[in-house]
N, CA, C and O atoms as a printed pandas DataFrame, in Angstrom:
     atom_number atom_name residue_name chain_id  residue_number  x_coord  y_coord  z_coord
0              1         N          MET        A               1   -1.430    1.011   17.646
1              2        CA          MET        A               1   -0.026    1.387   17.775
2              3         C          MET        A               1    0.224    2.649   16.956
3              4         O          MET        A               1   -0.092    2.706   15.767
4              5         N          GLU        A               2    0.780    3.631   17.593
5              6        CA          GLU        A               2    1.169    4.875   16.916
6              7         C          GLU        A               2    2.573    4.666   16.350
7              8         O          GLU        A               2    3.513    4.382   17.092
8              9         N          LEU        A               3    2.706    4.809   15.047
9             10        CA          LEU        A               3    4.000    4.606   14.413
10            11         C          LEU        A               3    4.854    5.861   14.505
11            12         O          LEU        A               3    4.367    6.977   14.323
12            13         N          ASP        A               4    6.124    5.659   14.787
13            14        CA          ASP        A               4    7.083    6.749   14.698
14            15         C          ASP        A               4    7.589    6.742   13.263
15            16         O          ASP        A               4    8.399    5.897   12.884
16            17         N          LEU        A               5    7.109    7.684   12.478
17            18        CA          LEU        A               5    7.427    7.703   11.053
18            19         C          LEU        A               5    8.905    7.952   10.791
19            20         O          LEU        A               5    9.435    7.508    9.773
20            21         N          ASP        A               6    9.572    8.652   11.690
21            22        CA          ASP        A               6   11.012    8.880   11.523
22            23         C          ASP        A               6   11.789    7.572   11.653
23            24         O          ASP        A               6   12.720    7.319   10.888
24            25         N          ILE        A               7   11.408    6.750   12.617
25            26        CA          ILE        A               7   12.066    5.451   12.793
26            27         C          ILE        A               7   11.774    4.562   11.589
27            28         O          ILE        A               7   12.675    3.893   11.083
28            29         N          LEU        A               8   10.528    4.547   11.125
29            30        CA          LEU        A               8   10.163    3.745    9.955
30            31         C          LEU        A               8   10.946    4.203    8.733
31            32         O          LEU        A               8   11.477    3.371    7.998
32            33         N          ARG        A               9   11.026    5.501    8.503
33            34        CA          ARG        A               9   11.764    6.051    7.350
34            35         C          ARG        A               9   13.231    5.634    7.424
35            36         O          ARG        A               9   13.815    5.223    6.421
36            37         N          ASP        A              10   13.818    5.739    8.602
37            38        CA          ASP        A              10   15.211    5.340    8.796
38            39         C          ASP        A              10   15.399    3.855    8.515
39            40         O          ASP        A              10   16.374    3.455    7.879
40            41         N          LEU        A              11   14.479    3.055    8.983
41            42        CA          LEU        A              11   14.565    1.610    8.798
42            43         C          LEU        A              11   14.541    1.233    7.317
43            44         O          LEU        A              11   15.371    0.442    6.869
44            45         N          ILE        A              12   13.607    1.786    6.561
45            46        CA          ILE        A              12   13.487    1.355    5.163
46            47         C          ILE        A              12   14.449    2.073    4.218
47            48         O          ILE        A              12   14.627    1.646    3.077
48            49         N          ASN        A              13   15.068    3.156    4.681
49            50        CA          ASN        A              13   16.010    3.870    3.822
50            51         C          ASN        A              13   17.474    3.620    4.170
51            52         O          ASN        A              13   18.323    3.588    3.279
52            53         N          LYS        A              14   17.778    3.442    5.449
53            54        CA          LYS        A              14   19.170    3.365    5.870
54            55         C          LYS        A              14   19.567    2.041    6.511
55            56         O          LYS        A              14   20.754    1.740    6.635
56            57         N          ARG        A              15   18.577    1.249    6.919
57            58        CA          ARG        A              15   18.898    0.008    7.626
58            59         C          ARG        A              15   18.248   -1.201    6.950
59            60         O          ARG        A              15   17.661   -2.064    7.603
60            61         N          VAL        A              16   18.369   -1.232    5.641
61            62        CA          VAL        A              16   17.779   -2.318    4.857
62            63         C          VAL        A              16   18.384   -3.661    5.258
63            64         O          VAL        A              16   17.727   -4.698    5.161
64            65         N          GLY        A              17   19.633   -3.640    5.707
65            66        CA          GLY        A              17   20.287   -4.870    6.148
66            67         C          GLY        A              17   19.527   -5.554    7.272
67            68         O          GLY        A              17   19.478   -6.783    7.329
68            69         N          LYS        A              18   18.930   -4.769    8.169
69            70        CA          LYS        A              18   18.119   -5.335    9.263
70            71         C          LYS        A              18   16.902   -6.055    8.693
71            72         O          LYS        A              18   16.532   -7.132    9.160
72            73         N          ILE        A              19   16.291   -5.459    7.692
73            74        CA          ILE        A              19   15.125   -6.083    7.052
74            75         C          ILE        A              19   15.558   -7.365    6.352
75            76         O          ILE        A              19   14.880   -8.388    6.452
76            77         N          GLU        A              20   16.674   -7.314    5.650
77            78        CA          GLU        A              20   17.175   -8.508    4.954
78            79         C          GLU        A              20   17.455   -9.636    5.931
79            80         O          GLU        A              20   17.139  -10.791    5.644
80            81         N          GLN        A              21   18.043   -9.324    7.083
81            82        CA          GLN        A              21   18.302  -10.334    8.110
82            83         C          GLN        A              21   16.998  -10.927    8.628
83            84         O          GLN        A              21   16.892  -12.135    8.841
84            85         N          CYS        A              22   16.025  -10.076    8.826
85            86        CA          CYS        A              22   14.742  -10.484    9.399
86            87         C          CYS        A              22   13.976  -11.432    8.470
87            88         O          CYS        A              22   13.323  -12.364    8.941
88            89         N          VAL        A              23   14.051  -11.201    7.164
89            90        CA          VAL        A              23   13.289  -12.022    6.219
90            91         C          VAL        A              23   14.061  -13.241    5.725
91            92         O          VAL        A              23   13.480  -14.122    5.090
92            93         N          ALA        A              24   15.336  -13.303    6.001
93            94        CA          ALA        A              24   16.163  -14.413    5.514
94            95         C          ALA        A              24   15.557  -15.765    5.888
95            96         O          ALA        A              24   15.268  -16.031    7.055
96            97         N          GLY        A              25   15.373  -16.601    4.891
97            98        CA          GLY        A              25   14.874  -17.951    5.109
98            99         C          GLY        A              25   13.380  -18.067    5.301
99           100         O          GLY        A              25   12.886  -19.161    5.576
100          101         N          THR        A              26   12.645  -16.986    5.167
101          102        CA          THR        A              26   11.198  -17.023    5.398
102          103         C          THR        A              26   10.392  -17.141    4.107
103          104         O          THR        A              26    9.201  -17.451    4.144
104          105         N          GLY        A              27   11.039  -16.894    2.966
105          106        CA          GLY        A              27   10.322  -16.895    1.703
106          107         C          GLY        A              27    9.795  -15.520    1.326
107          108         O          GLY        A              27    9.311  -15.324    0.211
108          109         N          TYR        A              28    9.886  -14.575    2.237
109          110        CA          TYR        A              28    9.494  -13.194    1.952
110          111         C          TYR        A              28   10.674  -12.466    1.314
111          112         O          TYR        A              28   11.832  -12.798    1.570
112          113         N          LEU        A              29   10.377  -11.495    0.500
113          114        CA          LEU        A              29   11.417  -10.671   -0.105
114          115         C          LEU        A              29   11.550   -9.368    0.682
115          116         O          LEU        A              29   10.550   -8.814    1.141
116          117         N          PRO        A              30   12.783   -8.878    0.839
117          118        CA          PRO        A              30   12.949   -7.595    1.521
118          119         C          PRO        A              30   12.136   -6.482    0.869
119          120         O          PRO        A              30   11.613   -5.609    1.562
120          121         N          ARG        A              31   12.024   -6.505   -0.454
121          122        CA          ARG        A              31   11.287   -5.433   -1.136
122          123         C          ARG        A              31    9.802   -5.464   -0.784
123          124         O          ARG        A              31    9.136   -4.431   -0.853
124          125         N          THR        A              32    9.276   -6.616   -0.412
125          126        CA          THR        A              32    7.883   -6.697    0.033
126          127         C          THR        A              32    7.706   -5.938    1.347
127          128         O          THR        A              32    6.761   -5.166    1.509
128          129         N          VAL        A              33    8.615   -6.167    2.267
129          130        CA          VAL        A              33    8.571   -5.501    3.571
130          131         C          VAL        A              33    8.802   -4.002    3.397
131          132         O          VAL        A              33    8.117   -3.188    4.016
132          133         N          ILE        A              34    9.761   -3.645    2.558
133          134        CA          ILE        A              34   10.037   -2.234    2.285
134          135         C          ILE        A              34    8.818   -1.579    1.636
135          136         O          ILE        A              34    8.499   -0.428    1.931
136          137         N          GLY        A              35    8.143   -2.309    0.758
137          138        CA          GLY        A              35    6.938   -1.782    0.118
138          139         C          GLY        A              35    5.840   -1.475    1.117
139          140         O          GLY        A              35    5.165   -0.452    1.003
140          141         N          VAL        A              36    5.656   -2.348    2.094
141          142        CA          VAL        A              36    4.653   -2.105    3.128
142          143         C          VAL        A              36    5.059   -0.877    3.953
143          144         O          VAL        A              36    4.216   -0.046    4.293
144          145         N          GLY        A              37    6.343   -0.767    4.268
145          146        CA          GLY        A              37    6.815    0.393    5.004
146          147         C          GLY        A              37    6.627    1.685    4.227
147          148         O          GLY        A              37    6.234    2.705    4.794
148          149         N          THR        A              38    6.903    1.642    2.943
149          150        CA          THR        A              38    6.718    2.813    2.086
150          151         C          THR        A              38    5.246    3.205    2.011
151          152         O          THR        A              38    4.906    4.388    2.049
152          153         N          PHE        A              39    4.386    2.211    1.904
153          154        CA          PHE        A              39    2.945    2.469    1.884
154          155         C          PHE        A              39    2.514    3.185    3.163
155          156         O          PHE        A              39    1.734    4.137    3.120
156          157         N          LEU        A              40    3.025    2.722    4.288
157          158        CA          LEU        A              40    2.688    3.349    5.563
158          159         C          LEU        A              40    3.203    4.792    5.632
159          160         O          LEU        A              40    2.510    5.681    6.128
160          161         N          LEU        A              41    4.404    5.014    5.140
161          162        CA          LEU        A              41    4.926    6.381    5.123
162          163         C          LEU        A              41    4.064    7.291    4.252
163          164         O          LEU        A              41    3.779    8.432    4.616
164          165         N          ASP        A              42    3.658    6.775    3.111
165          166        CA          ASP        A              42    2.825    7.559    2.185
166          167         C          ASP        A              42    1.456    7.877    2.766
167          168         O          ASP        A              42    0.801    8.830    2.344
168          169         N          ASN        A              43    1.022    7.075    3.739
169          170        CA          ASN        A              43   -0.313    7.236    4.332
170          171         C          ASN        A              43   -0.242    7.595    5.811
171          172         O          ASN        A              43   -1.112    7.213    6.594
172          173         N          GLN        A              44    0.796    8.329    6.185
173          174        CA          GLN        A              44    0.981    8.846    7.543
174          175         C          GLN        A              44    0.885    7.760    8.621
175          176         O          GLN        A              44    0.423    8.025    9.731
176          177         N          GLY        A              45    1.320    6.548    8.295
177          178        CA          GLY        A              45    1.364    5.478    9.286
178          179         C          GLY        A              45    0.024    4.866    9.638
179          180         O          GLY        A              45   -0.105    4.215   10.675
180          181         N          ASP        A              46   -0.970    5.064    8.797
181          182        CA          ASP        A              46   -2.320    4.549    9.079
182          183         C          ASP        A              46   -2.381    3.043    8.803
183          184         O          ASP        A              46   -2.576    2.619    7.664
184          185         N          ILE        A              47   -2.216    2.256    9.844
185          186        CA          ILE        A              47   -2.192    0.798    9.730
186          187         C          ILE        A              47   -3.535    0.257    9.254
187          188         O          ILE        A              47   -3.588   -0.805    8.635
188          189         N          ASP        A              48   -4.607    0.967    9.532
189          190        CA          ASP        A              48   -5.943    0.515    9.132
190          191         C          ASP        A              48   -6.110    0.439    7.616
191          192         O          ASP        A              48   -7.030   -0.223    7.137
192          193         N          LEU        A              49   -5.254    1.092    6.860
193          194        CA          LEU        A              49   -5.339    1.055    5.394
194          195         C          LEU        A              49   -4.666   -0.172    4.786
195          196         O          LEU        A              49   -4.804   -0.425    3.590
196          197         N          LEU        A              50   -3.938   -0.935    5.602
197          198        CA          LEU        A              50   -3.250   -2.121    5.094
198          199         C          LEU        A              50   -4.239   -3.224    4.740
199          200         O          LEU        A              50   -5.252   -3.409    5.415
200          201         N          THR        A              51   -3.928   -3.954    3.666
201          202        CA          THR        A              51   -4.707   -5.146    3.339
202          203         C          THR        A              51   -4.347   -6.231    4.351
203          204         O          THR        A              51   -3.420   -6.060    5.143
204          205         N          ALA        A              52   -5.060   -7.323    4.326
205          206        CA          ALA        A              52   -4.786   -8.431    5.257
206          207         C          ALA        A              52   -3.352   -8.951    5.085
207          208         O          ALA        A              52   -2.658   -9.199    6.072
208          209         N          LYS        A              53   -2.916   -9.114    3.845
209          210        CA          LYS        A              53   -1.555   -9.611    3.600
210          211         C          LYS        A              53   -0.504   -8.600    4.041
211          212         O          LYS        A              53    0.524   -8.974    4.606
212          213         N          GLN        A              54   -0.761   -7.325    3.784
213          214        CA          GLN        A              54    0.172   -6.295    4.231
214          215         C          GLN        A              54    0.248   -6.249    5.747
215          216         O          GLN        A              54    1.323   -6.037    6.308
216          217         N          LYS        A              55   -0.870   -6.444    6.409
217          218        CA          LYS        A              55   -0.910   -6.433    7.878
218          219         C          LYS        A              55   -0.072   -7.582    8.436
219          220         O          LYS        A              55    0.645   -7.415    9.423
220          221         N          ILE        A              56   -0.169   -8.743    7.802
221          222        CA          ILE        A              56    0.642   -9.891    8.232
222          223         C          ILE        A              56    2.121   -9.567    8.086
223          224         O          ILE        A              56    2.914   -9.846    8.986
224          225         N          THR        A              57    2.493   -8.979    6.955
225          226        CA          THR        A              57    3.888   -8.590    6.722
226          227         C          THR        A              57    4.333   -7.575    7.754
227          228         O          THR        A              57    5.435   -7.678    8.294
228          229         N          PHE        A              58    3.485   -6.593    8.034
229          230        CA          PHE        A              58    3.811   -5.586    9.043
230          231         C          PHE        A              58    4.006   -6.231   10.411
231          232         O          PHE        A              58    5.011   -5.980   11.077
232          233         N          ASP        A              59    3.059   -7.054   10.830
233          234        CA          ASP        A              59    3.119   -7.677   12.156
234          235         C          ASP        A              59    4.306   -8.619   12.294
235          236         O          ASP        A              59    4.901   -8.724   13.367
236          237         N          ARG        A              60    4.648   -9.300   11.214
237          238        CA          ARG        A              60    5.712  -10.301   11.279
238          239         C          ARG        A              60    7.107   -9.685   11.221
239          240         O          ARG        A              60    8.027  -10.170   11.879
240          241         N          PHE        A              61    7.267   -8.623   10.440
241          242        CA          PHE        A              61    8.610   -8.087   10.226
242          243         C          PHE        A              61    8.800   -6.647   10.707
243          244         O          PHE        A              61    9.726   -6.375   11.472
244          245         N          LEU        A              62    7.955   -5.737   10.280
245          246        CA          LEU        A              62    8.177   -4.331   10.600
246          247         C          LEU        A              62    7.910   -4.005   12.058
247          248         O          LEU        A              62    8.701   -3.297   12.681
248          249         N          ARG        A              63    6.822   -4.501   12.614
249          250        CA          ARG        A              63    6.491   -4.175   14.003
250          251         C          ARG        A              63    7.634   -4.552   14.959
251          252         O          ARG        A              63    8.036   -3.718   15.771
252          253         N          PRO        A              64    8.170   -5.777   14.889
253          254        CA          PRO        A              64    9.270   -6.103   15.811
254          255         C          PRO        A              64   10.503   -5.220   15.612
255          256         O          PRO        A              64   11.157   -4.842   16.584
256          257         N          LEU        A              65   10.821   -4.890   14.359
257          258        CA          LEU        A              65   11.970   -4.030   14.100
258          259         C          LEU        A              65   11.732   -2.617   14.621
259          260         O          LEU        A              65   12.633   -1.998   15.187
260          261         N          LEU        A              66   10.528   -2.115   14.430
261          262        CA          LEU        A              66   10.200   -0.773   14.920
262          263         C          LEU        A              66   10.203   -0.727   16.444
263          264         O          LEU        A              66   10.705    0.230   17.034
264          265         N          GLU        A              67    9.651   -1.744   17.079
265          266        CA          GLU        A              67    9.621   -1.783   18.539
266          267         C          GLU        A              67   11.029   -1.866   19.113
267          268         O          GLU        A              67   11.333   -1.208   20.108
268          269         N          ALA        A              68   11.889   -2.669   18.493
269          270        CA          ALA        A              68   13.276   -2.774   18.949
270          271         C          ALA        A              68   14.000   -1.445   18.785
271          272         O          ALA        A              68   14.748   -1.030   19.670
272          273         N          SER        A              69   13.781   -0.779   17.660
273          274        CA          SER        A              69   14.412    0.525   17.421
274          275         C          SER        A              69   13.912    1.566   18.412
275          276         O          SER        A              69   14.687    2.396   18.885
276          277         N          PHE        A              70   12.627    1.526   18.726
277          278        CA          PHE        A              70   12.042    2.467   19.673
278          279         C          PHE        A              70   12.642    2.272   21.057
279          280         O          PHE        A              70   12.972    3.241   21.742
280          281         N          ARG        A              71   12.781    1.009   21.468
281          282        CA          ARG        A              71   13.371    0.713   22.783
282          283         C          ARG        A              71   14.815    1.198   22.854
283          284         O          ARG        A              71   15.240    1.758   23.865
284          285         N          ILE        A              72   15.564    0.982   21.782
285          286        CA          ILE        A              72   16.968    1.406   21.758
286          287         C          ILE        A              72   17.077    2.918   21.863
287          288         O          ILE        A              72   17.929    3.430   22.589
288          289         N          GLN        A              73   16.219    3.639   21.141
289          290        CA          GLN        A              73   16.237    5.103   21.183
290          291         C          GLN        A              73   15.890    5.651   22.554
291          292         O          GLN        A              73   16.409    6.692   22.957
292          293         N          ASN        A              74   15.026    4.966   23.269
293          294        CA          ASN        A              74   14.550    5.482   24.549
294          295         C          ASN        A              74   15.337    4.986   25.758
295          296         O          ASN        A              74   15.027    5.357   26.890
296          297         N          VAL        A              75   16.340    4.160   25.535
297          298        CA          VAL        A              75   17.162    3.675   26.641
298          299         C          VAL        A              75   18.090    4.792   27.111
299          300         O          VAL        A              75   18.268    4.993   28.312
300          301         N          GLY        A              76   18.680    5.517   26.158
301          302        CA          GLY        A              76   19.662    6.543   26.500
302          303         C          GLY        A              76   19.009    7.770   26.842
303          304         O          GLY        A              76   19.674    8.755   27.160
């Protein structure tokens, strides 16, 4: 998956509420998800650099949010 770094940056900087909603009741902290997103931004979106735990966090929370944001942007 090729990450759109602009969408990721927007998500972790301006739409933290979406992340908070997504993790609510799961036992994960929003800052954990934001940390994984920040790591990806720092490494040009290279998912292969994620640890196993980071990959799980990405797949469970960030990927669905990014895919939804991408679909919304491309509808109009």
